[in-house]
N, C-alpha and C positions, 0 to 999 in steps of 0.2 A: 276566383277565390274560393269557390265552393268546396273543392277538395281539401284546402287548408282548413276551412271552418270545420269540416267533418273530422279531420284528423285531430285537431286541437281539442274540440269538444269531446271527442271519444276519449282522448287521453285524460282530460279533466274528470270525466265520468268514471273511468277505471281507477284512477288515483283515489277518488272519493269512495268508490265501492270497496276497495281493498284496505286503504289506510285511514279513511275518515268517514265511516258509514253513518256517523251521527250528523254530518254536515249535509243536509238535504239540498242545499243550494248547488253543490257540485253535481248531484244527480240531475237536478233541473237543467243545468247547462248541458249535461251529457245527453239529454233527450233529443237534442238537435241533430246529433250525428247520424242515427240510423236512417231517418227518411232521406237524407242526402245520399247515403250509400245505396239505398233501395232505388232511388231515382237514377243513380249512376249505372246500376245494372241495366235498367231499361235503355238508357242512352247508349251504353256499350253494346247492347243487343241490336239497337237500331243502326249503329254506325260501324260495327266491326266488319272488317274485310275477311276475317277468317274465324268462323264460329268455332271450329274445332279447337283452335289455339286458345281462344277466349275461354272456352269451357275447361280445358286442361289447365290453364293458368289459375283459374279460380279453384279448381280441384287441388292443385298442389299447394296453393296458399292455405287452403283449409286443412290439409294434412299437416303441413309444417307448423301451423298455428295450434294444433289440437293439444299437444302436451303442454306448451307454455300457457295456454288458456286454462287447462285444468289445474296447473300448478299455481297460477296467479289467483284464481277464484276458489280453489280448493273444493271443487264439486265436479261430478261426473255428468257432463252434458256436452252437446256438440256446439262448437263455436259459431259465430254469426256468419262466417263465410260459407258454411254449409247451407245456411238459410238463403243467402244470396245466390249461391249456385243452384239451389232447388228452384228459386224464382226464375232464374235464367232458363233452366230446362223446361219449366212449365210454359214460359213465353214461347219457346221454340216449338213445343208440342202443340200448343193452341193454334199457332199460325200454320202448322203443317198438317193438322188433322183434316181428312177429307170430309168428315161429318161433324158439323157444328154441335150436334146434340151431345157429343162426347165431351164438350168443354167442361160442363159442370162436374161430371164424374171424375175427370182428370184433376180438376182443382181440389175437389173434396178428397180424393184419394191421396194426392200429394200432401195436402194439409194434414191429413190423418197420420201419414208416415212421419211428417215433421214433428207432430205432437208426440207420438209414441217414442220417437228416438230422442226427444228432448233437445231439439235444435233451439238455439237462442231465438226468441221471439216466435218461433213456430208458425202456425197458420196466419197469425197476425202479420208477420213479415212477408209471407207469400201474397196475401191480399193487398198489402200496401204496394208491392211491386206491380201488381196488376192494376191498381188504381192509377198509377203513373202511366201505365200503358194505354188505358182507355179514356182517361179524363184529363181535363185541364181547367184552370181558372177556379171559379167559385164552387163548381160541382166537385172538383178534386178536393178542395179544402173541406167541404161539407162531408164528403165521403170519408176522408181521413178522420174527421171529428167523430163521426158515428162509429167507425171501426174502433177508434180508441176508447169511446164510451163503453162499447161491449167488452173490450180488453180489461178496462178498469173494473167493470162489474164482475168479470170472471176471476181476475187475479188480484183485486184490491190494491192496485198500484196507481194511485191518483196522480203521481208525478208524471206518468206517461202522457198526460194530456198536453204537456208542454212541447211534445214532439210536433204538434200541429204547427207550431211557429215556423219550423223549417219548411213545411209544405206551403205555408202562406208565402214565404220568401221565394220558393220555386215557382209558385203560380204567378207572382208578380213579375218575376224575371221572364217567364214565358210570355206574359202579356206584352211586355216591352220588347219582345223579339230577341232576347239574349241567346247567344250561341252557347252550346254546352259541349265543349271539347276539352279533353285533358291537356293541360299545359304544364310545363316544367318537367323535371326529371321523373320519368315514369316509374323508376325503381323505388322512389320514395312512396308514391301512391300504392304500389303493389306490396311492399314489404314492411311498411310502417306497422301494420297490424301485428304480425308475428314478432317483430323486433321489440315493440314496446311492451308486449305481453311477457316476453322473455326477461326483459329488464325488471318489470314489476315483480315477476315471480322470484327472480334472483334476490331482489331487495327484501321481499317478504320472508323468504326462507333463511336468509342470512340473519 
């Protein structure tokens, strides 16, 4: 059910952001989506049989989504799929680097690029992906809480703290040994993002 929760809460968030910005409850619900997508990137990285195809698939979804994203939200920044792709590439780099001392410079450098290119969530998104890679249970939840506290301090976005709810759900599911594999039509999971942005943009501009 996690992919459906991610898609539905993301849709609610974007409807709220574009059409009902005064209704904070819609943005609160929407905070649940991104941690699930960040976790899905780690799960995909862990289980994919063809890393090259996985990287290219995210790349093309990011490219296809960019114009609808800018049209829907009316601002110039990079959509969240670029953030997820960056997280995937950093995971790959960290596991393949021969020298572990390079891990921190890689993360800092990637995060800096994400910030200056105005990727959605930026370094926050990258670190969240890494938290799912290295931690589980209570430590994961505390890590996400502290990360979000820093994010709120920097960006004055108190609503972001509700995103920890999703991480609590993931941690509980991990504790009970839930399997995390994509079920149902894959094309819905892959193309829901650009499709719903295009529809929102069309409605907005009409």
